[in-house]
C-alpha positions as CSV (number, residue, x, y, z in Angstrom):
1,M,-35.5,12.8,-16.8
2,N,-32.8,10.3,-15.6
3,V,-30.8,11.0,-12.5
4,F,-27.7,8.9,-11.6
5,A,-27.5,8.0,-7.9
6,A,-24.1,6.5,-6.9
7,A,-23.6,4.0,-4.1
8,A,-20.0,3.5,-2.8
9,P,-18.6,0.1,-3.6
10,A,-16.9,-2.1,-1.0
11,A,-13.3,-1.3,-0.4
12,R,-10.9,-3.2,-2.5
13,T,-8.3,-5.4,-1.0
14,G,-6.0,-7.4,-3.2
15,R,-7.4,-8.5,-6.5
16,P,-10.8,-6.9,-7.2
17,R,-13.8,-9.1,-6.9
18,S,-16.6,-9.4,-9.4
19,L,-19.3,-6.7,-8.9
20,R,-22.0,-8.9,-10.4
21,H,-23.7,-9.4,-7.1
22,G,-24.3,-5.7,-6.8
23,V,-25.1,-4.0,-10.0
24,G,-26.2,-1.1,-7.9
25,L,-22.6,-0.7,-6.7
26,A,-19.8,1.4,-8.2
27,A,-21.9,4.2,-9.6
28,A,-24.2,1.7,-11.4
29,A,-27.1,2.2,-9.0
30,I,-29.3,4.1,-11.4
31,T,-32.6,5.6,-10.3
32,T,-35.1,7.0,-12.7
33,V,-36.8,10.0,-11.3
34,S,-39.6,11.9,-13.0
35,L,-39.4,15.6,-12.5
36,G,-42.2,17.8,-13.9
37,A,-40.0,20.7,-14.5
38,C,-37.7,18.8,-16.8
39,G,-38.1,18.9,-20.6
40,G,-38.5,15.5,-22.3
41,G,-35.3,13.5,-22.9
42,T,-33.0,15.8,-20.9
43,T,-30.6,14.8,-18.1
44,T,-28.9,16.6,-15.2
45,P,-26.3,15.5,-12.6
46,A,-27.4,13.7,-9.4
47,T,-27.9,16.8,-7.4
48,A,-28.4,20.5,-8.3
49,P,-25.1,21.5,-9.8
50,T,-23.2,24.5,-8.8
51,S,-21.7,26.8,-11.4
52,A,-18.0,26.5,-11.8
53,A,-15.8,29.6,-11.8
54,P,-14.9,31.4,-15.5
55,T,-4.4,-5.6,-7.0
56,S,-2.7,-6.6,-9.5
57,A,-1.8,-10.3,-10.2
58,T,0.7,-11.2,-12.8
59,P,-1.3,-11.7,-16.1
60,A,-1.5,-15.1,-17.7
61,A,0.5,-15.1,-20.8
62,V,-0.4,-17.0,-24.0
63,A,2.8,-16.0,-25.7
64,S,5.9,-14.1,-24.6
65,A,7.9,-11.4,-26.2
66,A,11.5,-10.6,-25.5
67,P,12.2,-8.9,-22.2
68,A,11.5,-5.2,-22.5
69,S,14.4,-2.9,-22.2
70,N,12.7,-0.9,-19.5
71,S,14.1,1.6,-17.0
72,N,14.9,0.3,-13.5
73,A,12.7,3.1,-12.3
74,S,9.6,1.2,-13.2
75,A,10.2,-1.3,-10.4
76,T,9.7,1.4,-7.8
77,V,7.6,4.1,-9.6
78,L,5.1,1.8,-11.3
79,T,4.9,-1.5,-9.6
80,G,1.8,-2.7,-11.4
81,T,1.1,-3.7,-15.0
82,R,0.8,-1.4,-18.0
83,Y,-1.4,-2.8,-20.8
84,Y,-0.7,-1.8,-24.4
85,L,-2.6,-2.5,-27.6
86,G,-0.6,-3.3,-30.8
87,M,-1.8,-4.2,-34.3
88,T,-0.5,-6.5,-36.9
89,G,-2.0,-7.0,-40.4
90,Q,-4.5,-9.6,-39.1
91,E,-4.8,-9.3,-35.3
92,A,-4.9,-7.0,-32.3
93,V,-2.2,-7.9,-29.7
94,V,-2.6,-7.0,-26.0
95,H,0.8,-6.6,-24.2
96,A,1.2,-6.6,-20.4
97,V,4.4,-4.8,-19.3
98,R,5.4,-5.4,-15.7
99,G,8.8,-4.3,-14.5
100,E,11.1,-5.3,-17.3
101,V,8.9,-8.1,-18.7
102,D,6.7,-7.7,-21.7
103,Q,4.1,-10.5,-22.1
104,V,1.5,-10.9,-24.8
105,T,-1.7,-11.8,-23.0
106,A,-4.2,-12.0,-25.8
107,R,-4.5,-12.0,-29.6
108,I,-7.8,-11.0,-31.2
109,P,-8.4,-11.5,-35.0
110,L,-9.3,-8.2,-36.6
111,G,-11.6,-9.6,-39.2
112,S,-12.9,-7.2,-41.9
113,G,-13.8,-3.5,-41.3
114,H,-12.7,-1.2,-38.5
115,C,-14.8,-2.4,-35.6
116,V,-12.4,-4.6,-33.8
117,R,-9.3,-2.3,-34.0
118,N,-11.4,0.7,-33.1
119,T,-13.0,-0.7,-29.9
120,I,-10.8,-3.1,-28.0
121,T,-10.7,-1.9,-24.4
122,I,-9.7,-3.3,-21.0
123,S,-11.6,-3.1,-17.7
124,P,-10.2,-0.7,-15.0
125,Y,-8.6,-3.4,-12.9
126,G,-7.3,-5.5,-15.8
127,E,-9.6,-8.5,-15.6
128,R,-11.7,-8.3,-18.9
129,L,-11.5,-7.3,-22.5
130,A,-14.3,-6.1,-24.7
131,W,-14.7,-5.2,-28.3
132,V,-17.2,-5.0,-31.2
133,E,-17.1,-7.3,-34.2
134,G,-18.5,-5.9,-37.4
135,G,-17.8,-6.4,-41.1
136,T,-16.5,-4.1,-43.9
137,G,-18.4,-0.8,-44.1
138,Q,-20.4,-1.5,-40.9
139,D,-20.6,1.1,-38.1
140,S,-22.0,-1.4,-35.5
141,G,-21.7,-5.1,-34.7
142,A,-21.8,-7.8,-32.1
143,L,-20.5,-7.0,-28.6
144,V,-17.8,-9.5,-27.5
145,T,-16.2,-9.9,-24.1
146,S,-13.5,-12.2,-22.7
147,M,-11.1,-12.5,-19.8
148,I,-7.8,-10.6,-20.0
149,D,-6.0,-13.6,-21.6
150,G,-8.7,-14.0,-24.3
151,S,-10.4,-17.0,-22.6
152,R,-14.1,-17.3,-21.9
153,K,-15.0,-15.3,-25.1
154,R,-18.7,-14.6,-25.2
155,T,-21.1,-12.5,-27.4
156,V,-23.7,-10.4,-25.6
157,A,-27.1,-11.5,-27.1
158,R,-30.0,-9.3,-27.8
159,A,-32.1,-8.6,-24.7
160,A,-34.1,-5.5,-23.9
161,P,-33.0,-2.7,-23.8
162,F,-30.0,-3.9,-25.8
163,R,-30.9,-4.6,-29.4
164,G,-27.9,-6.7,-30.1
165,K,-25.7,-4.2,-32.0
166,A,-23.1,-1.9,-30.5
167,N,-21.7,1.1,-32.3
168,C,-18.0,0.7,-33.2
169,L,-17.1,4.1,-34.7
170,G,-16.5,7.4,-33.2
171,S,-14.4,8.3,-30.1
172,N,-14.5,5.7,-27.3
173,S,-17.5,3.6,-28.3
174,L,-17.1,1.4,-25.2
175,V,-16.7,2.9,-21.8
176,W,-16.2,1.0,-18.5
177,N,-18.3,1.8,-15.4
178,S,-16.5,-0.3,-12.8
179,N,-14.9,-3.7,-13.5
180,D,-18.1,-5.6,-14.6
181,L,-20.2,-2.9,-16.1
182,L,-19.7,-1.6,-19.7
183,M,-21.6,1.2,-21.4
184,V,-22.2,0.8,-25.1
185,Q,-23.9,2.9,-27.7
186,D,-26.9,1.0,-29.3
187,G,-27.9,3.3,-32.1
188,R,-28.5,6.7,-30.4
189,R,-29.0,5.5,-26.9
190,S,-26.6,4.3,-24.1
191,V,-27.0,0.9,-22.6
192,L,-25.2,-0.6,-19.6
193,I,-24.1,-4.2,-20.0
194,D,-23.4,-6.5,-17.0
195,V,-20.3,-8.2,-18.5
196,A,-20.1,-10.8,-15.7
197,A,-23.7,-11.8,-16.3
198,N,-23.4,-11.4,-20.1
199,K,-26.7,-9.4,-20.3
200,P,-28.0,-5.8,-20.0
201,A,-27.7,-4.4,-16.5
202,D,-30.8,-3.4,-14.5
203,G,-31.7,0.3,-14.7
204,D,-31.5,3.1,-17.2
205,A,-28.2,4.4,-18.5
206,G,-29.6,7.9,-18.8
207,N,-29.4,10.5,-21.6
208,E,-26.1,12.2,-20.8
209,T,-23.4,12.0,-23.5
210,L,-19.7,11.6,-23.5
211,K,-19.6,9.8,-20.1
212,W,-16.5,8.6,-18.4
213,W,-16.0,7.0,-15.0
214,S,-13.2,6.8,-12.5
215,A,-11.6,3.4,-12.1
216,D,-13.8,2.4,-9.2
217,G,-17.0,3.8,-10.8
218,R,-17.8,6.2,-7.9
219,S,-17.1,9.4,-9.8
220,W,-17.8,10.4,-13.4
221,A,-18.0,13.2,-15.9
222,A,-20.5,13.7,-18.8
223,V,-22.3,16.3,-20.8
224,S,-25.9,17.2,-20.0
225,E,-27.8,19.5,-22.4
226,G,-24.6,20.5,-24.0
227,K,-22.9,21.4,-20.8
228,P,-20.0,19.4,-19.3
229,Y,-20.3,18.4,-15.6
230,A,-18.5,16.2,-13.1
231,T,-19.6,14.4,-9.9
232,D,-18.0,12.6,-7.0
233,G,-21.0,10.4,-6.4
234,S,-22.7,12.6,-3.8
235,G,-23.2,15.7,-6.0
236,G,-22.4,17.3,-9.3
237,H,-21.4,20.6,-10.8
238,F,-21.0,22.1,-14.2
239,Y,-17.6,23.4,-15.4
240,H,-16.2,25.1,-18.4
241,Y,-13.3,24.3,-20.7
242,T,-12.1,26.2,-23.8
243,P,-9.6,24.3,-26.0
244,P,-6.5,26.2,-27.3
245,K,-7.6,28.4,-30.2
246,A,-4.6,27.4,-32.3
247,E,-5.7,23.8,-32.3
248,A,-9.5,23.8,-31.9
249,A,-10.3,24.7,-35.5
250,H,-8.7,21.5,-36.7
251,H,-10.8,19.1,-34.5
252,D,-14.4,18.3,-33.8
253,G,-14.5,19.1,-30.2
254,W,-13.1,17.5,-27.1
255,R,-14.2,14.9,-24.5
256,V,-13.1,13.5,-21.2
257,R,-10.8,10.5,-21.4
258,S,-10.0,9.9,-17.7
259,V,-11.4,10.9,-14.3
260,S,-9.5,11.2,-11.1
261,M,-10.6,8.9,-8.2
262,D,-12.1,11.9,-6.3
263,G,-13.9,13.2,-9.4
264,R,-12.3,16.6,-9.2
265,Y,-10.0,16.3,-12.2
266,V,-10.5,15.1,-15.8
267,S,-8.1,14.6,-18.7
268,V,-9.4,15.8,-22.0
269,G,-8.6,14.8,-25.6
270,W,-9.7,15.7,-29.1
271,M,-12.4,14.0,-31.0
272,N,-12.5,13.6,-34.8
273,T,-14.5,12.1,-37.5
274,D,-11.8,9.6,-38.6
275,V,-13.1,6.1,-38.1
276,S,-9.7,4.9,-36.7
277,R,-8.9,4.7,-33.1
278,N,-8.6,8.0,-31.3
279,D,-8.1,8.0,-27.5
280,G,-5.3,10.4,-26.7
281,S,-5.5,13.3,-24.2
282,F,-3.5,16.4,-23.7
283,A,-4.6,18.4,-20.7
284,V,-6.0,18.2,-17.2
285,V,-8.9,20.4,-16.1
286,D,-9.9,21.1,-12.5
287,T,-13.7,20.8,-12.7
288,T,-14.2,22.8,-9.5
289,T,-12.5,25.9,-10.9
290,S,-12.6,25.3,-14.7
291,K,-8.8,25.9,-14.8
292,V,-6.2,23.9,-16.7
293,V,-3.7,22.3,-14.4
294,K,-0.1,23.1,-15.1
295,L,1.8,19.8,-15.3
296,P,5.5,19.5,-14.6
297,V,6.4,18.2,-18.1
298,T,7.7,19.7,-21.2
299,G,7.1,18.6,-24.8
300,E,4.1,16.9,-26.5
301,I,1.7,14.8,-24.4
302,K,0.2,11.7,-25.9
303,S,-2.2,10.7,-23.1
304,I,-2.9,11.4,-19.4
305,Q,-4.5,8.7,-17.2
306,F,-5.6,8.7,-13.6
307,A,-4.8,5.3,-12.1
308,A,-6.7,3.5,-9.3
309,D,-3.9,4.1,-6.8
310,G,-4.0,7.9,-7.3
311,K,-1.0,8.2,-9.6
312,V,-1.2,10.2,-12.7
313,L,0.5,8.8,-15.8
314,V,1.5,11.4,-18.4
315,R,2.7,9.6,-21.5
316,Q,5.1,11.2,-24.0
317,A,7.0,10.0,-27.0
318,T,9.4,7.6,-25.2
319,R,8.6,7.8,-21.5
320,V,5.8,7.9,-18.9
321,V,6.1,10.7,-16.4
322,V,4.5,9.7,-13.1
323,L,2.8,12.3,-10.9
324,D,1.2,12.1,-7.4
325,T,-2.3,13.3,-6.6
326,G,-1.0,16.8,-6.2
327,F,0.6,16.7,-9.8
328,R,4.1,16.6,-8.4
329,Q,6.5,14.4,-10.3
330,I,7.6,11.3,-8.4
331,G,9.5,9.6,-11.2
332,E,9.4,8.5,-14.8
333,V,9.6,5.3,-16.7
334,A,11.3,4.8,-20.1
335,E,9.0,2.9,-22.4
336,P,10.4,-0.1,-24.3
337,Q,10.8,0.7,-28.0
338,E,8.5,-2.2,-28.8
339,V,5.5,-0.5,-27.2
340,Q,6.2,3.2,-27.9
341,R,3.9,3.3,-30.9
342,M,1.1,1.2,-29.2
343,T,-1.9,2.5,-27.4
344,L,-1.6,2.5,-23.6
345,L,-4.9,0.9,-22.6
346,A,-4.6,1.0,-18.9
347,Y,-2.3,0.9,-15.8
348,V,-3.4,-1.6,-13.1
349,P,-1.6,-1.1,-9.8
């Protein structure tokens, strides 16, 4: 039975430093504990759960797009950088939108198959990219990492417990645990990769499923023995969530797609069996009460992200509504038309 034990990382000032020197930091300190009462291959939160009631530097650009026709509100409401993922016929393009400037920071060849387009992801503080390269018809491939501008591209080689192939299909195949640690699915098991060291991290990733961490890696949510739970690093608790009946029949369940910095709230989105990218979200759940949070927005929601500075970004068709930690609206940003159909990968304060 694997039990996660989290250690608080050093406070961040300015641009985040590499966490390579302390793999045990940022919720990556993983202790394997044998408990005789546990069944084989099961996992529970760090402590006995309680039942829930029914830095940002301007990115280096390798190519520039035309200035984005953004709202002036972005200069005061979102002072950091929003990273978007766009696709052409042959390459994935990472855009960095800061203020009214839209820069292309990296271009990644798609190759054959769905792996690259389905897995490109950015680390929580905007320093690294990761993706999987696999051919036509493949559901796994080589794990590749680079800096945010596409430089220092490296392939993670086979080394126990990583067998050299990472899954590339399904919902969120790659999940970041702090800025230097990345969780991949190697067959049916989870493996933590120390991206800075370009090798598997020390410790056991555990047997929980559908994990997701807060930006700093201190808090996370997962599913243990079929039950969703959340933790703030010092303890964990199970919670309940029932999707809207009108929609649930058309999807294959839900999963967490973002975790608040204190671990109390999670945003949830649908999963499906389509091999194409699927990382939207539509609701916020309070894991201490199992209640859905009423957000001060109207209309369809594309995604909800908890940022490292505490802001909550609610993305809609043409705008991003910005909320504070109490889910009160503090402004909104009109999205440039060029990025409205792209995936919002991350917001880095």
